[in-house]
matplotlib code that plots the C-alpha trace (Angstrom):
import matplotlib.pyplot as plt

x = [-28.1, -25.8, -22.5, -20.9, -22.4, -21.1, -17.6, -17.7, -18.2, -15.1, -12.5, -14.3, -13.3, -9.9, -7.7, -9.7, -7.8, -10.5, -14.2, -16.4, -20.0, -21.0, -24.1, -25.1, -22.9, -19.8, -19.9, -18.2, -20.4, -18.4, -14.8, -12.5, -9.1, -6.3, -7.0, -4.3, -6.8, -9.8, -10.0, -9.9, -12.5, -14.7, -14.7, -15.5, -18.4, -20.0, -19.6, -21.2, -24.2, -24.9, -24.4, -26.5, -29.4, -29.2, -28.8, -31.9, -33.9, -32.9, -35.6, -33.2, -34.0, -32.0, -28.2, -27.2, -23.4, -20.5, -16.9, -13.9, -10.5, -7.3, -3.7, -3.3, -6.8, -10.3, -13.2, -16.7, -19.5, -22.9, -26.0, -28.0, -29.8, -29.4, -26.0, -23.1, -20.9, -17.5, -14.8, -11.2, -9.5, -6.1, -5.8, -5.5, -8.5, -11.3, -14.0, -16.6, -16.1, -16.4, -19.6, -21.0, -20.6, -22.3, -25.9, -24.8, -22.9, -25.9, -28.3, -26.0, -26.3, -30.1, -30.4, -28.1, -29.8, -33.2, -31.8, -30.4, -33.6, -35.5, -33.1, -33.4, -37.2, -37.1, -34.8, -36.8, -33.9, -34.6]
y = [88.9, 86.3, 84.9, 87.2, 90.2, 88.9, 88.4, 91.9, 93.4, 91.7, 94.1, 97.0, 95.5, 97.1, 95.0, 91.8, 88.8, 86.1, 86.0, 83.0, 82.2, 79.5, 77.9, 78.1, 75.1, 76.5, 74.5, 76.6, 77.3, 80.0, 81.2, 83.9, 85.1, 83.6, 80.1, 80.4, 82.0, 80.0, 77.6, 80.4, 82.4, 79.3, 78.7, 82.3, 82.2, 79.2, 80.9, 84.1, 82.1, 80.6, 83.8, 85.9, 83.4, 83.7, 87.5, 87.8, 86.5, 89.6, 91.7, 94.3, 93.4, 91.4, 91.4, 92.4, 92.4, 92.5, 93.8, 92.5, 94.2, 92.2, 93.1, 91.6, 91.8, 93.0, 90.5, 91.4, 88.9, 89.7, 87.7, 86.6, 83.7, 80.8, 82.0, 83.9, 86.2, 86.6, 88.9, 89.1, 92.4, 94.0, 95.6, 99.0, 98.6, 101.2, 99.5, 102.1, 101.2, 97.5, 98.1, 100.2, 97.2, 94.7, 95.4, 94.7, 91.6, 90.3, 91.1, 89.2, 86.1, 86.1, 83.2, 81.0, 82.0, 81.0, 77.7, 76.8, 77.8, 75.4, 72.6, 73.2, 73.2, 69.9, 68.2, 69.5, 71.7, 75.3]
z = [148.3, 146.6, 147.7, 145.1, 146.9, 150.2, 148.7, 147.2, 150.7, 152.2, 150.6, 152.4, 155.7, 156.1, 158.5, 158.2, 159.4, 159.5, 158.9, 160.0, 159.7, 162.1, 163.4, 167.0, 167.9, 166.2, 163.0, 160.3, 157.3, 155.6, 156.0, 154.6, 155.4, 157.5, 158.8, 161.6, 164.0, 162.8, 165.8, 168.3, 166.5, 166.1, 169.8, 170.6, 168.0, 169.8, 173.1, 171.8, 170.3, 173.7, 175.6, 173.4, 173.7, 177.5, 177.6, 175.5, 178.5, 180.6, 179.0, 177.5, 173.9, 171.3, 171.4, 167.9, 168.2, 170.6, 170.2, 172.1, 172.1, 172.6, 172.3, 168.8, 167.4, 167.6, 167.4, 166.4, 166.7, 165.0, 165.8, 162.8, 164.4, 163.9, 162.6, 164.1, 162.0, 163.5, 162.3, 163.5, 162.5, 163.2, 166.6, 165.0, 162.6, 162.6, 164.5, 163.5, 159.8, 160.6, 162.6, 159.7, 157.4, 159.7, 158.4, 154.8, 155.8, 157.8, 154.9, 152.6, 154.8, 154.7, 152.2, 154.2, 157.4, 156.0, 154.7, 158.1, 159.8, 157.5, 158.2, 161.9, 161.7, 159.7, 162.1, 165.2, 166.5, 167.7]

ax = plt.figure().add_subplot(projection="3d")
ax.plot(x, y, z, "-o")
ax.set_aspect("equal")
plt.show()
């Protein structure tokens, strides 16, 4: 999928405040929406990346996504290693609809995901 396809999916995310695509260390590769909560979401993305890597060692399978509910927002992190897709939506957003869109969003990130994997391989990082 192309970046145009990715952008066409965003309007379907009702209540979206901020969307970030970060690498495992929290470096922002793509962003959309309000930048006011970007730093907070970036830090949570890096934490999710590290946590999901460790929880995978528990033998329960791969962690695909996690949802956190706060007073003013809902945050969904999706693992698309070596990337993390993080979405911050309104507290009253329909989480089921957001989760239904995750597979399409993750699929749209496949070219970027492959590129980052190649770069990590070339630089000797895993």
